[in-house]
TORNUMI-31925 format. One record per residue (C-alpha): chain; residue number from 1; y, x, z; residue in three letters. Coordinates in nm, 2 decimals. Layout:
  chain  resi      yy      xx      zz  resn
      A   NUM       Y       X       Z   ALA
...
! end
This chain:
  chain  resi      yy      xx      zz  resn
      A     1    0.69    0.28    9.93   MET
      A     2    0.91   -0.02    9.99   ALA
      A     3    1.15    0.20   10.18   GLN
      A     4    1.16    0.45    9.90   SER
      A     5    1.24    0.17    9.65   ARG
      A     6    1.53    0.05    9.87   LEU
      A     7    1.65    0.41    9.89   GLN
      A     8    1.64    0.43    9.51   LYS
      A     9    1.85    0.11    9.49   LEU
      A    10    2.09    0.27    9.73   GLY
      A    11    2.11    0.57    9.51   GLN
      A    12    2.18    0.35    9.20   TYR
      A    13    2.45    0.16    9.39   LEU
      A    14    2.62    0.46    9.55   ARG
      A    15    2.86    0.55    9.27   PRO
      A    16    2.98    0.19    9.25   HIS
      A    17    2.99    0.12    9.63   TRP
      A    18    3.36    0.02    9.62   ARG
      A    19    3.31   -0.25    9.36   GLN
      A    20    3.00   -0.37    9.54   ALA
      A    21    3.19   -0.38    9.87   ALA
      A    22    3.47   -0.59    9.71   LEU
      A    23    3.21   -0.83    9.58   GLY
      A    24    3.04   -0.86    9.92   VAL
      A    25    3.38   -0.90   10.09   LEU
      A    26    3.47   -1.18    9.85   ALA
      A    27    3.14   -1.35    9.93   LEU
      A    28    3.23   -1.32   10.30   PHE
      A    29    3.56   -1.50   10.24   ILE
      A    30    3.38   -1.77   10.04   VAL
      A    31    3.14   -1.84   10.33   ASN
      A    32    3.41   -1.82   10.59   ALA
      A    33    3.61   -2.09   10.40   VAL
      A    34    3.29   -2.28   10.34   GLY
      A    35    3.24   -2.29   10.72   ILE
      A    36    3.59   -2.42   10.78   TYR
      A    37    3.59   -2.70   10.53   ILE
      A    38    3.31   -2.92   10.70   PRO
      A    39    3.50   -2.87   11.03   LEU
      A    40    3.82   -2.99   10.86   LEU
      A    41    3.63   -3.29   10.73   ILE
      A    42    3.49   -3.36   11.07   ARG
      A    43    3.83   -3.36   11.23   ASP
      A    44    3.97   -3.58   10.96   ALA
      A    45    3.69   -3.84   11.01   ILE
      A    46    3.72   -3.84   11.38   ASP
      A    47    4.11   -3.88   11.37   LYS
      A    48    4.10   -4.15   11.10   LEU
      A    49    3.86   -4.35   11.32   GLN
      A    50    4.13   -4.36   11.58   ILE
      A    51    4.44   -4.40   11.37   THR
      A    52    4.40   -4.47   10.99   PHE
      A    53    4.68   -4.33   10.78   SER
      A    54    4.71   -4.27   10.40   TYR
      A    55    4.94   -3.98   10.46   SER
      A    56    4.67   -3.82   10.68   GLN
      A    57    4.41   -3.88   10.40   ILE
      A    58    4.64   -3.72   10.14   ILE
      A    59    4.70   -3.43   10.37   TYR
      A    60    4.33   -3.36   10.42   TYR
      A    61    4.25   -3.42   10.05   VAL
      A    62    4.51   -3.17    9.94   VAL
      A    63    4.41   -2.91   10.21   LEU
      A    64    4.04   -2.94   10.12   VAL
      A    65    4.12   -2.92    9.75   GLY
      A    66    4.33   -2.61    9.81   ALA
      A    67    4.05   -2.44   10.01   LEU
      A    68    3.79   -2.54    9.76   ALA
      A    69    4.00   -2.39    9.48   THR
      A    70    4.03   -2.07    9.69   LEU
      A    71    3.65   -2.07    9.73   MET
      A    72    3.60   -2.11    9.35   TRP
      A    73    3.84   -1.83    9.26   VAL
      A    74    3.69   -1.60    9.52   THR
      A    75    3.34   -1.68    9.42   ARG
      A    76    3.42   -1.60    9.06   MET
      A    77    3.57   -1.27    9.17   ALA
      A    78    3.25   -1.19    9.37   SER
      A    79    3.03   -1.26    9.07   ARG
      A    80    3.25   -1.05    8.84   ILE
      A    81    3.24   -0.76    9.08   TRP
      A    82    2.87   -0.78    9.17   LEU
      A    83    2.74   -0.86    8.82   PHE
      A    84    2.97   -0.58    8.70   GLY
      A    85    2.79   -0.34    8.94   VAL
      A    86    2.46   -0.44    8.78   GLY
      A    87    2.60   -0.37    8.43   ARG
      A    88    2.73   -0.03    8.55   GLN
      A    89    2.39    0.06    8.70   VAL
      A    90    2.23   -0.05    8.38   GLU
      A    91    2.46    0.19    8.18   PHE
      A    92    2.40    0.48    8.42   ASP
      A    93    2.02    0.44    8.41   LEU
      A    94    2.00    0.43    8.04   LYS
      A    95    2.22    0.74    8.02   GLN
      A    96    2.00    0.91    8.28   LYS
      A    97    1.67    0.82    8.12   ILE
      A    98    1.79    0.93    7.77   PHE
      A    99    1.93    1.26    7.90   ALA
      A   100    1.61    1.32    8.10   HIS
      A   101    1.39    1.25    7.80   LEU
      A   102    1.58    1.51    7.60   LEU
      A   103    1.47    1.77    7.85   THR
      A   104    1.10    1.70    7.82   LEU
      A   105    0.88    1.89    7.58   GLU
      A   106    0.70    1.74    7.28   PRO
      A   107    0.35    1.71    7.44   PRO
      A   108    0.50    1.46    7.69   TYR
      A   109    0.58    1.23    7.39   PHE
      A   110    0.24    1.28    7.25   ALA
      A   111    0.09    1.16    7.58   ALA
      A   112    0.33    0.87    7.63   ASN
      A   113    0.39    0.62    7.35   THR
      A   114    0.74    0.56    7.21   VAL
      A   115    0.70    0.18    7.25   GLY
      A   116    0.63    0.21    7.62   ASP
      A   117    0.92    0.45    7.68   LEU
      A   118    1.16    0.22    7.49   ILE
      A   119    1.04   -0.08    7.69   ASN
      A   120    1.10    0.11    8.02   ARG
      A   121    1.45    0.21    7.90   ALA
      A   122    1.54   -0.15    7.80   THR
      A   123    1.34   -0.43    7.97   SER
      A   124    1.28   -0.24    8.30   ASP
      A   125    1.64   -0.13    8.32   VAL
      A   126    1.74   -0.49    8.26   ASP
      A   127    1.53   -0.61    8.55   ASN
      A   128    1.71   -0.36    8.78   ILE
      A   129    2.04   -0.49    8.65   ARG
      A   130    1.93   -0.85    8.74   ARG
      A   131    1.82   -0.72    9.08   LEU
      A   132    2.15   -0.55    9.16   LEU
      A   133    2.35   -0.84    9.02   GLY
      A   134    2.20   -1.18    9.09   PHE
      A   135    1.96   -1.07    9.37   ALA
      A   136    2.22   -0.88    9.57   VAL
      A   137    2.47   -1.17    9.53   LEU
      A   138    2.20   -1.42    9.64   SER
      A   139    2.09   -1.21    9.94   LEU
      A   140    2.44   -1.14   10.06   ALA
      A   141    2.53   -1.51   10.02   ASN
      A   142    2.22   -1.61   10.22   ALA
      A   143    2.30   -1.36   10.50   ILE
      A   144    2.65   -1.48   10.53   PHE
      A   145    2.55   -1.84   10.51   THR
      A   146    2.30   -1.81   10.79   TYR
      A   147    2.51   -1.57   11.00   GLY
      A   148    2.82   -1.79   10.99   LEU
      A   149    2.68   -2.14   10.95   THR
      A   150    2.40   -2.13   11.22   LEU
      A   151    2.63   -2.05   11.52   PRO
      A   152    2.86   -2.34   11.43   VAL
      A   153    2.57   -2.58   11.39   MET
      A   154    2.44   -2.47   11.73   LEU
      A   155    2.77   -2.54   11.89   LEU
      A   156    2.78   -2.89   11.74   ILE
      A   157    2.43   -2.98   11.85   ASP
      A   158    2.18   -2.70   11.92   TRP
      A   159    1.87   -2.93   11.95   LYS
      A   160    1.93   -3.11   11.62   LEU
      A   161    2.02   -2.78   11.44   SER
      A   162    1.70   -2.61   11.56   LEU
      A   163    1.49   -2.90   11.46   LEU
      A   164    1.64   -2.91   11.11   SER
      A   165    1.57   -2.54   11.07   LEU
      A   166    1.22   -2.55   11.21   SER
      A   167    1.06   -2.55   10.86   VAL
      A   168    1.23   -2.22   10.77   TYR
      A   169    0.97   -1.99   10.94   PRO
      A   170    0.70   -2.17   10.73   VAL
      A   171    0.90   -2.07   10.42   MET
      A   172    0.91   -1.70   10.53   LEU
      A   173    0.53   -1.70   10.58   VAL
      A   174    0.48   -1.84   10.23   LEU
      A   175    0.71   -1.58   10.08   VAL
      A   176    0.51   -1.30   10.26   GLN
      A   177    0.18   -1.45   10.14   LEU
      A   178    0.29   -1.47    9.77   PHE
      A   179    0.49   -1.15    9.76   SER
      A   180    0.21   -0.90    9.67   GLU
      A   181    0.06   -1.14    9.41   ARG
      A   182    0.40   -1.18    9.24   LEU
      A   183    0.45   -0.80    9.23   ARG
      A   184    0.10   -0.74    9.07   GLU
      A   185    0.15   -1.02    8.82   GLN
      A   186    0.50   -0.89    8.73   GLN
      A   187    0.35   -0.54    8.68   LEU
      A   188    0.09   -0.69    8.45   ALA
      A   189    0.36   -0.86    8.24   VAL
      A   190    0.56   -0.54    8.20   GLN
      A   191    0.25   -0.34    8.10   GLU
      A   192    0.14   -0.61    7.84   GLU
      A   193    0.50   -0.61    7.71   LEU
      A   194    0.48   -0.24    7.66   SER
      A   195    0.15   -0.27    7.47   ASN
      A   196    0.31   -0.53    7.24   VAL
      A   197    0.62   -0.30    7.19   SER
      A   198    0.39    0.00    7.11   GLU
      A   199    0.20   -0.19    6.84   LEU
      A   200    0.52   -0.32    6.68   ILE
      A   201    0.67    0.03    6.68   GLN
      A   202    0.36    0.19    6.53   GLU
      A   203    0.31   -0.07    6.26   ASP
      A   204    0.68   -0.07    6.16   MET
      A   205    0.67    0.32    6.13   SER
      A   206    0.33    0.31    5.95   GLY
      A   207    0.39    0.00    5.73   ILE
      A   208    0.31    0.19    5.41   ALA
      A   209   -0.03    0.30    5.55   LEU
      A   210   -0.10   -0.06    5.66   VAL
      A   211   -0.04   -0.18    5.30   LYS
      A   212   -0.22    0.11    5.13   ILE
      A   213   -0.54    0.02    5.32   TYR
      A   214   -0.48   -0.35    5.31   ALA
      A   215   -0.50   -0.38    5.69   GLN
      A   216   -0.24   -0.66    5.73   GLU
      A   217   -0.50   -0.91    5.86   GLU
      A   218   -0.65   -0.66    6.11   ASN
      A   219   -0.30   -0.57    6.24   GLU
      A   220   -0.22   -0.95    6.27   ARG
      A   221   -0.54   -0.99    6.47   HIS
      A   222   -0.46   -0.69    6.69   ALA
      A   223   -0.11   -0.82    6.75   PHE
      A   224   -0.25   -1.17    6.83   ARG
      A   225   -0.48   -1.02    7.09   GLN
      A   226   -0.20   -0.83    7.26   LEU
      A   227    0.04   -1.12    7.23   ASN
      A   228   -0.23   -1.35    7.39   GLN
      A   229   -0.27   -1.10    7.68   GLN
      A   230    0.10   -1.10    7.73   LEU
      A   231    0.11   -1.48    7.72   LEU
      A   232   -0.18   -1.50    7.97   ASP
      A   233    0.00   -1.26    8.20   ALA
      A   234    0.32   -1.46    8.18   ASN
      A   235    0.14   -1.79    8.24   LEU
      A   236   -0.03   -1.64    8.55   ASP
      A   237    0.31   -1.53    8.68   LEU
      A   238    0.47   -1.87    8.59   ALA
      A   239    0.18   -2.05    8.77   LEU
      A   240    0.24   -1.86    9.09   THR
      A   241    0.62   -1.92    9.07   ARG
      A   242    0.58   -2.29    8.99   ASN
      A   243    0.36   -2.33    9.29   VAL
      A   244    0.58   -2.13    9.53   LEU
      A   245    0.93   -2.22    9.44   PHE
      A   246    0.90   -2.61    9.44   PRO
      A   247    0.74   -2.57    9.79   ILE
      A   248    1.03   -2.36    9.90   LEU
      A   249    1.28   -2.61    9.76   ARG
      A   250    1.09   -2.90    9.91   GLY
      A   251    1.08   -2.74   10.26   LEU
      A   252    1.45   -2.67   10.24   SER
      A   253    1.51   -3.04   10.18   SER
      A   254    1.30   -3.14   10.48   VAL
      A   255    1.58   -3.00   10.71   SER
      A   256    1.82   -3.25   10.55   LEU
      A   257    1.58   -3.54   10.62   LEU
      A   258    1.55   -3.43   10.98   VAL
      A   259    1.93   -3.45   11.03   VAL
      A   260    1.94   -3.79   10.87   LEU
      A   261    1.65   -3.92   11.07   TRP
      A   262    1.74   -3.78   11.42   LEU
      A   263    2.12   -3.77   11.37   GLY
      A   264    2.16   -4.15   11.38   SER
      A   265    2.00   -4.16   11.73   GLY
      A   266    2.23   -3.89   11.85   SER
      A   267    2.53   -4.09   11.73   ILE
      A   268    2.41   -4.41   11.90   SER
      A   269    2.36   -4.22   12.23   ARG
      A   270    2.70   -4.07   12.20   GLY
      A   271    2.57   -3.71   12.19   GLU
      A   272    2.77   -3.63   11.87   ILE
      A   273    3.05   -3.80   11.68   SER
      A   274    3.03   -3.93   11.33   ILE
      A   275    3.24   -3.64   11.22   GLY
      A   276    2.99   -3.40   11.38   ASP
      A   277    2.71   -3.58   11.20   PHE
      A   278    2.88   -3.54   10.86   ILE
      A   279    2.96   -3.18   10.94   ALA
      A   280    2.59   -3.11   11.02   LEU
      A   281    2.48   -3.28   10.70   LEU
      A   282    2.72   -3.06   10.50   LEU
      A   283    2.60   -2.75   10.68   TYR
      A   284    2.24   -2.82   10.63   VAL
      A   285    2.30   -2.89   10.26   GLU
      A   286    2.50   -2.57   10.25   ARG
      A   287    2.20   -2.38   10.38   MET
      A   288    1.96   -2.55   10.15   ALA
      A   289    2.10   -2.40    9.83   PHE
      A   290    2.07   -2.03    9.94   PRO
      A   291    1.73   -2.10   10.08   THR
      A   292    1.62   -2.26    9.75   ALA
      A   293    1.76   -1.95    9.57   LEU
      A   294    1.53   -1.74    9.78   LEU
      A   295    1.25   -1.80    9.53   GLY
      A   296    1.46   -1.67    9.24   PHE
      A   297    1.57   -1.38    9.46   THR
      A   298    1.21   -1.29    9.52   ILE
      A   299    1.13   -1.29    9.15   THR
      A   300    1.43   -1.07    9.08   ALA
      A   301    1.32   -0.83    9.35   TYR
      A   302    0.96   -0.82    9.24   GLN
      A   303    1.06   -0.75    8.88   ARG
      A   304    1.31   -0.49    9.00   GLY
      A   305    1.05   -0.33    9.24   GLU
      A   306    0.80   -0.29    8.95   VAL
      A   307    1.07   -0.16    8.72   SER
      A   308    1.19    0.09    8.97   ILE
      A   309    0.84    0.24    8.98   ASP
      A   310    0.81    0.24    8.60   ARG
      A   311    1.15    0.41    8.55   ILE
      A   312    1.10    0.66    8.83   GLU
      A   313    0.77    0.76    8.67   THR
      A   314    0.98    0.89    8.38   ILE
      A   315    1.26    1.04    8.59   LEU
      A   316    1.03    1.22    8.83   THR
      A   317    0.86    1.42    8.55   VAL
      A   318    0.97    1.77    8.58   GLU
      A   319    1.01    1.96    8.24   PRO
      A   320    0.75    2.22    8.22   LYS
      A   321    0.98    2.43    8.00   ILE
      A   322    1.32    2.49    8.14   GLN
      A   323    1.57    2.76    8.21   ASP
      A   324    1.50    3.01    8.49   GLN
      A   325    1.76    3.02    8.77   PRO
      A   326    1.86    3.37    8.64   ASP
      A   327    1.82    3.30    8.27   ALA
      A   328    1.98    3.55    8.03   ILE
      A   329    2.25    3.44    7.79   GLY
      A   330    2.23    3.55    7.43   LEU
      A   331    2.49    3.47    7.16   LEU
      A   332    2.34    3.41    6.81   PRO
      A   333    2.58    3.67    6.66   ARG
      A   334    2.43    3.93    6.89   GLU
      A   335    2.07    3.86    6.78   VAL
      A   336    1.91    4.13    6.55   GLN
      A   337    1.60    3.93    6.49   GLY
      A   338    1.32    4.15    6.61   GLU
      A   339    1.02    3.96    6.74   LEU
      A   340    0.73    4.12    6.94   VAL
      A   341    0.41    3.97    7.07   ALA
      A   342    0.18    4.15    7.32   ARG
      A   343   -0.15    3.99    7.40   ARG
      A   344   -0.01    3.65    7.32   LEU
      A   345   -0.25    3.39    7.44   HIS
      A   346   -0.23    3.01    7.46   PHE
      A   347   -0.48    2.73    7.51   THR
      A   348   -0.41    2.36    7.48   TYR
      A   349   -0.54    2.15    7.76   PRO
      A   350   -0.86    1.97    7.66   ALA
      A   351   -0.98    1.70    7.91   PRO
      A   352   -1.35    1.72    7.96   GLY
      A   353   -1.38    2.08    7.85   MET
      A   354   -1.41    2.35    8.11   THR
      A   355   -1.33    2.64    7.87   PHE
      A   356   -1.15    2.50    7.56   PRO
      A   357   -1.11    2.75    7.28   PRO
      A   358   -0.78    2.93    7.27   PRO
      A   359   -0.53    2.83    7.00   ALA
      A   360   -0.37    3.18    7.02   LEU
      A   361   -0.61    3.46    7.12   ASP
      A   362   -0.46    3.80    7.21   ASP
      A   363   -0.20    3.83    6.93   LEU
      A   364   -0.01    4.16    6.89   ASN
      A   365    0.26    4.21    6.63   PHE
      A   366    0.61    4.34    6.56   VAL
      A   367    0.84    4.17    6.32   ILE
      A   368    1.14    4.38    6.23   LEU
      A   369    1.49    4.25    6.19   PRO
      A   370    1.56    4.09    5.84   GLN
      A   371    1.19    4.12    5.75   GLU
      A   372    1.01    3.84    5.57   THR
      A   373    0.67    3.78    5.71   VAL
      A   374    0.43    3.52    5.56   ALA
      A   375    0.15    3.38    5.78   ILE
      A   376   -0.15    3.23    5.60   VAL
      A   377   -0.49    3.11    5.71   GLY
      A   378   -0.71    2.81    5.72   PRO
      A   379   -0.62    2.48    5.89   ILE
      A   380   -0.65    2.52    6.27   GLY
      A   381   -0.61    2.89    6.27   SER
      A   382   -0.31    2.88    6.51   GLY
      A   383   -0.02    2.92    6.26   LYS
      A   384    0.18    2.62    6.38   SER
      A   385    0.10    2.70    6.75   THR
      A   386    0.26    3.04    6.69   LEU
      A   387    0.57    2.88    6.55   ALA
      A   388    0.60    2.65    6.84   ASN
      A   389    0.55    2.94    7.08   ALA
      A   390    0.84    3.13    6.93   LEU
      A   391    1.08    2.85    7.02   LEU
      A   392    0.92    2.78    7.36   ARG
      A   393    0.81    2.43    7.26   LEU
      A   394    0.49    2.54    7.43   LEU
      A   395    0.47    2.66    7.79   ASP
      A   396    0.37    3.01    7.73   ILE
      A   397    0.33    3.26    8.01   ALA
      A   398    0.59    3.54    8.07   PRO
      A   399    0.55    3.89    7.93   GLY
      A   400    0.40    3.79    7.59   GLN
      A   401    0.68    3.72    7.35   LEU
      A   402    1.01    3.92    7.31   TRP
      A   403    1.32    3.86    7.11   LEU
      A   404    1.53    4.18    7.07   ASP
      A   405    1.36    4.32    7.37   GLY
      A   406    1.42    4.01    7.59   HIS
      A   407    1.12    3.81    7.72   ASP
      A   408    1.18    3.47    7.57   ILE
      A   409    1.08    3.30    7.89   THR
      A   410    1.38    3.47    8.06   GLN
      A   411    1.63    3.36    7.79   LEU
      A   412    1.84    3.04    7.81   ARG
      A   413    1.66    2.78    7.60   LEU
      A   414    1.98    2.68    7.42   HIS
      A   415    2.05    3.03    7.32   ASP
      A   416    1.69    3.10    7.22   LEU
      A   417    1.67    2.79    7.00   ARG
      A   418    2.02    2.85    6.86   SER
      A   419    1.89    3.19    6.74   ALA
      A   420    1.60    3.04    6.55   ILE
      A   421    1.63    2.78    6.28   ALA
      A   422    1.30    2.60    6.26   TYR
      A   423    1.17    2.37    5.98   VAL
      A   424    0.85    2.20    6.10   PRO
      A   425    0.57    2.05    5.89   GLN
      A   426    0.70    1.70    5.93   GLU
      A   427    1.05    1.69    5.78   SER
      A   428    1.21    1.43    6.00   PHE
      A   429    1.53    1.28    5.86   LEU
      A   430    1.76    1.04    6.03   PHE
      A   431    1.87    0.70    5.89   SER
      A   432    2.21    0.82    5.77   THR
      A   433    2.36    1.00    5.48   THR
      A   434    2.21    1.31    5.32   ILE
      A   435    2.53    1.51    5.42   ALA
      A   436    2.50    1.40    5.78   ASN
      A   437    2.13    1.50    5.78   ASN
      A   438    2.21    1.85    5.65   ILE
      A   439    2.49    1.90    5.90   ARG
      A   440    2.29    1.77    6.19   TYR
      A   441    2.26    2.12    6.35   GLY
      A   442    2.63    2.19    6.28   SER
      A   443    2.81    1.86    6.30   PRO
      A   444    3.15    2.02    6.23   GLN
      A   445    3.04    2.18    5.90   ALA
      A   446    3.26    2.10    5.60   ASP
      A   447    3.15    1.97    5.27   GLU
      A   448    3.16    2.32    5.10   THR
      A   449    2.91    2.46    5.36   ALA
      A   450    2.68    2.15    5.32   VAL
      A   451    2.67    2.20    4.94   ILE
      A   452    2.61    2.57    4.97   HIS
      A   453    2.31    2.51    5.20   ALA
      A   454    2.18    2.24    4.96   ALA
      A   455    2.20    2.49    4.67   LYS
      A   456    2.01    2.75    4.87   GLN
      A   457    1.74    2.49    4.94   ALA
      A   458    1.72    2.40    4.57   GLN
      A   459    1.81    2.04    4.64   ILE
      A   460    2.18    2.02    4.52   HIS
      A   461    2.12    1.92    4.16   SER
      A   462    1.89    1.63    4.27   GLU
      A   463    2.14    1.51    4.52   ILE
      A   464    2.40    1.48    4.25   LEU
      A   465    2.17    1.24    4.07   ASN
      A   466    2.16    1.00    4.37   PHE
      A   467    2.38    0.68    4.35   PRO
      A   468    2.62    0.80    4.62   GLN
      A   469    2.53    1.17    4.60   GLN
      A   470    2.58    1.33    4.94   TYR
      A   471    2.68    1.00    5.09   GLN
      A   472    2.35    0.83    5.00   THR
      A   473    2.17    0.67    5.29   ILE
      A   474    1.82    0.82    5.31   VAL
      A   475    1.66    0.54    5.51   GLY
      A   476    1.45    0.56    5.83   GLU
      A   477    1.27    0.89    5.84   ARG
      A   478    1.40    0.97    5.49   GLY
      A   479    1.17    0.71    5.34   ILE
      A   480    1.38    0.68    5.02   THR
      A   481    1.32    1.05    4.93   LEU
      A   482    1.01    1.21    4.80   SER
      A   483    0.82    1.45    5.02   GLY
      A   484    0.96    1.76    4.84   GLY
      A   485    1.31    1.62    4.87   GLN
      A   486    1.27    1.56    5.24   ARG
      A   487    1.14    1.91    5.30   GLN
      A   488    1.42    2.08    5.10   ARG
      A   489    1.68    1.86    5.28   THR
      A   490    1.53    1.97    5.61   ALA
      A   491    1.55    2.33    5.49   LEU
      A   492    1.91    2.29    5.39   ALA
      A   493    1.98    2.17    5.75   ARG
      A   494    1.82    2.48    5.89   ALA
      A   495    2.01    2.71    5.65   LEU
      A   496    2.34    2.55    5.74   LEU
      A   497    2.29    2.65    6.10   VAL
      A   498    2.29    3.01    5.98   ASP
      A   499    2.06    3.14    6.26   ALA
      A   500    1.95    3.50    6.24   PRO
      A   501    1.58    3.39    6.24   ILE
      A   502    1.43    3.13    6.01   LEU
      A   503    1.08    2.98    6.07   VAL
      A   504    0.93    2.77    5.80   LEU
      A   505    0.61    2.60    5.92   ASP
      A   506    0.45    2.48    5.60   ASP
      A   507    0.79    2.33    5.53   ALA
      A   508    0.75    2.36    5.15   LEU
      A   509    0.41    2.22    5.11   SER
      A   510    0.54    1.93    4.90   SER
      A   511    0.74    2.16    4.68   VAL
      A   512    0.59    2.31    4.36   ASP
      A   513    0.49    2.67    4.37   ASN
      A   514    0.76    2.79    4.14   GLN
      A   515    1.04    2.63    4.34   THR
      A   516    0.89    2.75    4.67   ALA
      A   517    0.87    3.10    4.53   THR
      A   518    1.23    3.09    4.41   GLU
      A   519    1.35    2.96    4.75   ILE
      A   520    1.17    3.24    4.94   LEU
      A   521    1.30    3.50    4.69   LYS
      A   522    1.66    3.39    4.76   ASN
      A   523    1.60    3.41    5.14   LEU
      A   524    1.46    3.76    5.11   SER
      A   525    1.75    3.89    4.89   ALA
      A   526    2.11    3.97    4.96   GLY
      A   527    2.29    4.17    5.23   THR
      A   528    2.30    3.89    5.48   ASP
      A   529    1.93    3.85    5.52   ARG
      A   530    1.75    3.67    5.80   LYS
      A   531    1.42    3.74    5.97   THR
      A   532    1.20    3.49    5.79   VAL
      A   533    0.86    3.37    5.91   ILE
      A   534    0.70    3.17    5.63   PHE
      A   535    0.39    2.98    5.73   ILE
      A   536    0.23    2.83    5.42   SER
      A   537   -0.08    2.76    5.22   HIS
      A   538    0.11    2.84    4.90   GLN
      A   539   -0.03    3.19    4.82   MET
      A   540    0.20    3.27    4.53   SER
      A   541    0.51    3.22    4.75   ALA
      A   542    0.35    3.40    5.05   ALA
      A   543    0.28    3.70    4.82   ALA
      A   544    0.65    3.76    4.79   MET
      A   545    0.68    3.84    5.16   ALA
      A   546    0.74    4.19    5.29   ASP
      A   547    0.43    4.15    5.51   ARG
      A   548    0.15    3.90    5.55   ILE
      A   549   -0.04    3.80    5.86   PHE
      A   550   -0.38    3.64    5.80   VAL
      A   551   -0.49    3.42    6.09   MET
      A   552   -0.83    3.28    6.18   GLU
      A   553   -0.94    3.12    6.50   HIS
      A   554   -0.62    3.21    6.68   GLY
      A   555   -0.63    3.58    6.59   ARG
      A   556   -0.45    3.80    6.33   ILE
      A   557   -0.75    3.93    6.14   VAL
      A   558   -0.56    4.10    5.86   GLN
      A   559   -0.20    4.24    5.82   SER
      A   560   -0.02    4.40    5.53   GLY
      A   561    0.16    4.33    5.20   ASN
      A   562    0.00    4.14    4.91   HIS
      A   563   -0.08    4.45    4.71   GLU
      A   564   -0.28    4.60    4.99   VAL
      A   565   -0.45    4.28    5.12   LEU
      A   566   -0.56    4.15    4.78   VAL
      A   567   -0.77    4.47    4.73   THR
      A   568   -0.94    4.45    5.07   GLN
      A   569   -1.25    4.24    5.12   PRO
      A   570   -1.18    3.97    5.37   GLY
      A   571   -1.02    3.63    5.43   LEU
      A   572   -0.70    3.70    5.23   TYR
      A   573   -0.89    3.80    4.92   GLN
      A   574   -1.09    3.48    4.94   GLU
      A   575   -0.77    3.27    4.98   LEU
      A   576   -0.61    3.44    4.69   TRP
      A   577   -0.91    3.40    4.46   GLN
      A   578   -0.93    3.03    4.56   GLN
      A   579   -0.55    3.00    4.47   HIS
      A   580   -0.61    3.16    4.13   GLN
      A   581   -0.90    2.93    4.06   LEU
      A   582   -0.69    2.62    4.15   GLU
      A   583   -0.40    2.75    3.93   ALA
      A   584   -0.64    2.80    3.64   ALA
      A   585   -0.78    2.44    3.67   LEU
      A   586   -0.43    2.28    3.68   GLU
! end
């Protein structure tokens, strides 16, 4: 697993390897100069002990200052390059995650909360950025520091050098002992953070419901519990870090004390010069800083390791619904609009049930081009499932649904969905202008086309009464509009696409019967008619259709026009009588 995570990091870095290489090369130069400066100071001290000269002092001061400036400039360049790589990887990952999420089907988002997905695409990606910026810089710096400094120290005095570094194996053992605990605690923090994000997202989306049922106190209590769990997880992680990291820093300082304690004896015995002693002190101090940073590097790695797993959990999900390798292309202008179902069957997965009831059970029908078909039936009869199956929002088996003689599972998804304009039950609007919401499916549509679609959807006159008319911001999810206005705006969006097939899934439920009937009449008239599938509980509007399918328990139990069905004993007659009774009581 650890190797696969490192391989993933390599994949993230590969597109930016040149910039990363420049950053590492700059670090190498910094460390090479850093090795030379103590040697220069050693030579200066030893020479000045023999012949003291102000000119020599000035020479060494200027030279050391110039080299230190070079180190500073090069170190800044290395930080810019390496931290820049982290930012580039962050950008790439966010793009990749978002693009991949767009390929997944709606059931995935029903099983995975939006708050958790947002947290993975932000907080977890940020952890990887830190890992590929700060942690890579610290790791490369430590490797160069040890690789270049240690040989020079051994050449000066190998015994004293080894004694000063004798505590470092203890540090490595400590890191190994705490590594797994840090990873588990970091995972707990990320999961608790996701839980908090989920609750905030849900409450902000459902704030009206919270207030309607006066559940503010309960929501505050629920948030307090999740926030406390996040605090506890963070405190556990902080406790482990605050135990480990001071120990690591303390042990790295012990090496400096060893040089101070034993170095004086070596000088008195003539084993090393004062210049050598000062150089060793500088080298040990130089190694202490990267070693002390080891703790922070461990934290960054543990966070990044957990975040890699959480992000790859998203990226490794294969879309269940995707184009076949030999998918057939179909231009919308070529579509006639004939829909055929043969023994159409679909069952939703139901955990704990061996044989869950089918949502669609052996459906057979033919819908002719430019025909208007209404689908009615009680709640749960399979009407919306049928609508989703037509657009392949559900993973239906091949050989069950055809569009103009083509098995829809063999068509390119983009072409299939371009041929069908779909208005679902929930009329989702974006937080932008009404005009932009209407032209969402056709971003290049001009104002004239937008207005024409709004008139077809019977919403134009109401838009003119808004403060900014078509430039009015509708608010998140269209909250500033009524339910009927949202539905008709969504209908206008579908009509602007001008697809040959239009599917309305109870999309006029918040519109009065008279307006709904007028809209359906307009859609069914004219020379440029569409194939319209009208799923509704509004019986007066459904009665205008060319044909009506009556569904119950996933089956089509009746089929025909209103005049025929209303005279036949059965479900349609019962629904129509119920509709007449409700109309009489209004």
